[in-house]
N, C-alpha and C positions, 0 to 999 in steps of 0.2 A: 583417501587418507584414512588411516586406522588409529584407534585408540588402544591404550594398554590399561587394563583394570587391575588394581591391587587392593589389598586390605590392610588395615591397621587396627589393633585392639586398643580401645580407649582405656583410660585409667580405671573405669568401673566395669571393664570386661566386655563392653559392647563392641562388636566388629563394625567398622566403618569402611565403606567402599569408596575408592577414589580412582580417577582416571587421568591420564595424561595424553596429549596429542600435539602434533606439530613440532616446531623447532624454533629456537630463538630465546629471547629474554623471557623469564617465567612470568606468567599472568595467572593468578588464582581467582577463580569465580567462586564466591561464597554461595552456600546453599540457600535457596529460597523456599517457599511454602512446600512445594512438591517437586521432587526430582527423581529421575530414573536414568542412570548413566547409559544403559543400552537403548532404552526406548526413546529417550531424548535425542540420542545420537542419530537416529534414523528419521526423526520427525520432520514434517514439512514446515513446522513453526520455528524450531530451534536449530535445525541443521544449518541454515544460512549464517546464524550467529557463530556457531562453533567452527564452521568452515572458514569464515572470515578471520576469526581470532587465531585459529591454528596456523594460518598462513604467515602470521607475523610473530607468533609467540609459541613457547611451550605452554599450552593451556592445561591447567589443573582444575578439575571439577570433582565434587563429591556428593554422595547421597546422605542427606541428614538422617540421623538415627530414626529408625521406625519406618523408613521409606526406601523404595528402590531396592538396590542390592545390599544395603546396610541391614543390620539385624533388626527384625521386628521386635520391639521391646516395649515394656511398660515403664521403663526408667524415666526419670524426670527429663522434660524437654524445655525447661525454662530458658530464658535468654542467656544466662550465665553458662548453662550447659552447651548451648549452641556455639558460643564463642570458644569454649574449651575444646569442642570437637574440631573447630577450625585450627586451633593451635596444634592438636594431635596430628591432623592431616599434613600441615606444612612441615612439621618436624619429621614425620615419617618420610616425606618426599625429599628431605635433605635440603630444603630451601633456606637460604640465608637472607637474601634481599630480593624483593619481588614487587610487582604491581598487583593491586587488588581490584576486582570488578564485583560490584554489588548490585543486583537487580531486585527491586521490590523489597521483600523482607530481608534479603541478603545485604541491603545497604547498611542498616544499623549494625549488623554483625561486622561488616568490613570497617565501619567507623570505630567501633569499640576495640577491635583488634589493633587498628592503627594508633589509637590512644594509648593502649597498653604497650605496644612494641614499636615505637617511632623509628628505631634504628633498623627495622627490617622492612619497612614499607616505603617504596620509592615513589609511587603515585597511586591515586585512587580514582576509579571511574564509578560513578553512581548513577543508576537509571531507574526512574519510577520509585524512588525511595522516600524515606521519612525518618524523622528523629523521634516521633511519638506515635505509638500505635493507635488503632481506632478507639480503644477504650479510654484514651487520654485526651481526646480532641474536643468533644462536646457531648452533651446529653443525647443529641440526635444520632451522632456517630456511635455512641455506646449502644443505643437501642438497635440500630441497624446491624452492628457487629454481632450482637447477641443473637439476632434473628438469623444471620448468615451461619453462625455456628450450629444452631439447631437444625437448619436446613441440611447441613452436612451430616449431622448425626442421624437425623430421622430420614431424610430423603435418600441419601446414599445408602444408609443402612437397609432401607426397604428395597434397594436394588433398582430404583427408578431412574432410567437414563436421562429423563427430562431435567432432573435436578442438576446433573453434571453438565448437561448442555447449557443450562442457564449460567453457570459459572464461566464456562468457556466463552459464551457470548458477551458477558460482562467484561471479561479480561481482554478479549480481542474482538470488538464489535464489527470490524471490517474484514474478519477472516472469511474465507470461502468454506464451503461445506466440508471439504476434506480436512481443513485445518481445525474446524470446530469439532469434527468427529474424533480427530486425533487427540485433541486436548481433553475431551470427555473421557476417552479411553485411558489416557494417562492417569486421570484421577482414579479410575477403577483399579488399574494395575499397580499403582505406586504404593498404596497403603490401605489400611482399613478406615472406615468412616470415623471411628472413635479417635484414631491417631491423627487423622487430618484435622478433626475438630480441636484436639488438644494443642496441636501446633498453631492453629489459628488463634486460639485463646492466648497462648504465650506471646504471639506476635502483637496481639492487641494491647498487651500490658507493657510493651516496650516504651521506655522514655529515656533517651540518651542526650537530651538537650544540653545538660551540663557537661557532657563529655566532648562536645563538638570543639570547644576551645582548646582541647588537648591535642588535637590532630595537627601534626607538623608537616605532613606530606602534602604536596600540591594535589588539589582535587578538581575533577571535572564532574559537575552535577547536571544531569539532563532530566527533563520531565516532559511528557506529552501534555499539551495544553488542555485537552478534553478527556483526560484520564478519568474513568469512572470508578476505579478501584482505590486509587490513592490520589487525593485532591492535589491539584497543581500547586496550591499554596504551601503544602507540606514540603514539596521539592524546593521551593524558594527559601523556606525557612531553614531547610537542611544546608543549603549553600551559604546562607547568611551567617550561620554559626561557625563555619570553618574559615579560618583566617585567609589561607591561600587557596581560594576556590574561584572557579569560573562557572557561571550558570548559563545553560543553553536551553531555551524553549524549543520543543519539537512540535510541529503542527500536525498532531495526530490524536485520534481518540483511543488508540490501542495502547494498553498497558505494556504489551510485548509487541515491538515493532515488526512489521511485515516487510519482506525484501522488495515488494513491488510498490511500495508507497514512497512519495518524495521524502518523507522524514527519515527513511532508511539511508538515503544518499547523504543527508545532512549528518546523520549519526556517524557514518563512515568517515566523512570529512573531518569532523571535530575530534573524534576519538583518534583517528590516524595522526592528526597534527599533535594532539596531546601526548600520545605515546611514542611519537617519533617514527611512524611508519614511512617507508618509501612512498613516493607519490604513486597513486593508482594509475594504471594505463588509461588514457582517455577512451571513452566509449566509442568515439568515432575518430578516425584519423583525419587530419586536416584536409588531405586530398580527397576524402570521401564526402566532404561537406559541399552543399550547393554553392556555386560561385555567386558573388553578389549580384551579377547581372542577370542571373536566371530568374524566370518569372516568379517563382515562389518566394524569393527574397525581396521582391518589390514591396511586400507588405510592411517590411521593416522600415522602408524609406519614408513612410508616412508618420513614423513616430518621432517625437521630439527627442533631443539628447537626453533629457531627464527621464522620459518614458522608456527609452532603450536601456538606460542605466538600471531602472527599477525592474524591468523585465529580466535583465541579466541576473540581478540579485535574487529574484523569485526562482529562476531556473537553477540557481546554485543552491537552493534550499532555504533561503532566508524567509523568516516570518515578517509580517508587517511591522512588528515592534523592532526587530533587528534591523530591517531596512531603514526605518525612521531614525534609529540611533546612528547608523552608519552615515546617513546622508544629512543628519542634523535637521530633520523636518518632522512634522507631527504624523502620527499614525493616520489621522483623518486625511492628510495630504497624500499619503501613500495610497490609501483606498481610492481617493478621487482619481489619482493617476492610473491606477489599475483598472478602474471602470472605463476610462478612456482607451487604455491599451486593449482591453478585451473587445471593445467595440471596433477598434481599428483593425485588429488582426482576425476578427471573426470567430472568437471563442467565447464560451460561456462559463468556464470554470478555471480554477487555478491549475488543476492537473493538465487540462488541455493547453493552457498557456506554457506550462513547463515543457511539454512535448514539442509544441510549436518552436519554442526558443532553442531547445537542444538540437532539434533537427536542422536548425539554421546556424549552428556553430556558436551560440551564446553559451554562457556558463562555463567558458573555458578556464576561468579563474576560480579558485575555491576561496570562499569568504568565511 
């Protein structure tokens, strides 16, 4: 799949780069902290995202001013300017009504645009986002944020790769070496240390809590449970402020999801349902699954009906909280059942249980 890159000149003379790929109903991804249209497109971290989204939509992305293929500039990068740049891009692309995708710092930009232009936004998908930046959360968050900004200015400015690797490993702690190296290199290629620090400061000052109630479009808000960059509670608060919203917890420590983790399958399922994608082809045809009488399926026979039900929901990507809510039981009861299931089927982790279940034809339904 290929992308087409174009440019638009903002009202203050700064040239912004934007790209389109795929076919179908338009989906606009708002810019987050650092973007590079060409380098992101080839990356082992974001390529699965863009490939998935471009299969179902005409996907539009852009490089925020000062980064990637957009003009390197000393112009203001405050929140209002970030929203104005999104307005410039969608107008240049000729989009009248579209869905919005906001990741991390791109989430409040998407929310603000939807509040200003309710007639143009059909749906909003928010992942790892927030309504208030790090400078607005607590004294501890403010101190940590200021320290991170100085690490960008001083560490990146000194050309020390270790600083950039530190950010990569905080954002995606479960990434492999190739993915970490790619993200560290993205930081070097995308912009200057001073511009990266300025964008980070602007993001820290964001506070759109009073704007959430103005959003009229249906919203899907997702957040990794163990996210180190944006606290899980910020994602919940974001969803709570939007009237027509659904909140989904993702069982992951990664701020940016990886395609080889169970949370990625959950992401595909809920986003696809929300945006109306055709059902994905099953990973295994029914004819390829082991027949019930084969020896490896006998392990399932020792499970109770409730245990099989819980294992099926785990394999479909459900968290303990989601399973508890679906089955009207407590999370403690879910954990107790899973302990028994792990013992009976001979596994020691949730990921092993998911593989076991899917190899035996469970998770055929999407929850």
